[in-house]
N, C-alpha and C positions, 0 to 999 in steps of 0.2 A: 806606487810607493812600498806598498809594503814589502818587497825583497829588499829595496835599497832599506829600508828601516830596520828590518830585521836583520840585516849584515852590521849595523850602527850600533844597534843593541847588543847583540853576541858579542861584537869586540869590545864595548863599553864594562860589560858583564865580565869578560875575560880581564881585564884590567882591574877590574873594582875584586875578583878573585885574587889576583896575582897580587894587588897589594894587602889584601889581608893575608895570604898564605906568607908573605914575608915577615909579617907581626905574630902570625898566630903563636909561635913559640910562647912568644912575651904576655899574651894574651893569656895565655893555658897558665903561665906561670904565677899571674896576676890573680887569677881564680882562689888560690889559696895563701899567696902574701901579696901586700901593696908592695907597688912600683918605686923604688927608689925614684930621686928627682929627676936623672939623665931617661931613667925608663920613664916615668911621667909623661916629660916633653916630647918625647918618643911616639907616647900612645895619642896626646896633644896630636901631634902634626898626623898622625893616620887618622883619627877622626877628622880633622880638617879635610886632607886627602879626600876619605871616603866621602864625607857632603859632596865636596868638589864633584866627584865621577856624578854620582847618583845626580847633582843638579844638572849638568852636563848630556847624562843623560836624559831627564826630562824638556831638556832644553832644545832637545831633536827629536821628539818626539811632535812638540807644539810645532817647530822648523816645517818638518815633516808632514804635518796636517794643514799646511798655511794658514796656523795662528798668530795672532802677535803676541810678540816677548810683554810682559809686563815691562814696564819701567818706573823710575822714582826711586824712591826711599825703601821701598816696601817689597823690590819687584820678586824677590825670592821667596818670600810668604806669600806672595799672591801667584806665581807660576806651585807653588803646591796647593793652592786652591783651585788655578786652572786643571790642574791634573786629574782631583779629586772630584771636578764638574764634568757631567755630559754637555755637549755642544749640540750642535746641528750637523758637525760635522764626522763626530764620532764619539766613542761610547767612554764612558769613566775607566781612566787610566790606573789610578790607585783608588781604593778608600778611601773611606774617614778615617779609620783605624790607622793604618799606615801611612796618614798623610800627617795626624796627631804623634806618629811614633818621629817622621822624618822633622817634622817641627822642633821637636828635641835635639836633633843633632844640626838642625840647623841656628839655635839658642847658643848652643855650646862651639858651632864656626863662628859665632858673634865674639864671644868671649876670646875665644882664641888669638883671630884679629888684633884685639884690644886691649891683649894684657899680655905681662909680662910669665914667664912661663913660671918663673917660682911663684906666683901667683894662685897655680894651675892647682885644687884638690880632686882627690882621689874621689871621695867619697862623693863629688860631684860626675864624676865623670864615668864610673866605675861600671853603671846599667847599660850605659852606651858602649864603652867597649868591650865591655864581654857579649855584647848582643849582638853586634856586626853582622856575624855570619847570620843568625835567622834573621835579621833586620835585610841583609842580601837577597835571602831564600824568598821573604813577603814579597820583595821589589820585582825580582824573577818573575814567579809567578804569575804576579799580575799582568808583567809585561808580555809573558806569554799568553794569559788570556785575550790582554788586550789586541794581541798582535792575531789570535785565531778569530777574534770577532771583525774586524778589519780585513783580512783574508780573504779576498773573490772568489776562491777555488775552492 
């Protein structure tokens, strides 16, 4: 399991890093000056894509550990809870602090999917957009620990 999962995790992080790399100049510019309407929509799309990538990565971990994926209207939240829990088959994938941080990205994803871009507000997105790199680094550390714990060698 761990070789295949490790390869999938590496690919997912490469893709997430590529995503953030594309938007990094805009993110850096927005540290000192808020985005205009078009930039705000671009950052919203980036946040949506970022969380989708994170969620796909967590789903891979569940599948590779022969876990049932959550079902129903709240499956996105349930997946985060599942990954923050220890099971008989695996150690915790993410800690509660990272789970809580990822919940914020999930909540924004919901807003993005159900709103017009002209309804988006920078003050509600700023923390998430400006801290994607730190969130990704925390997730990467968590996954590296998890993979090290599951490595039989």
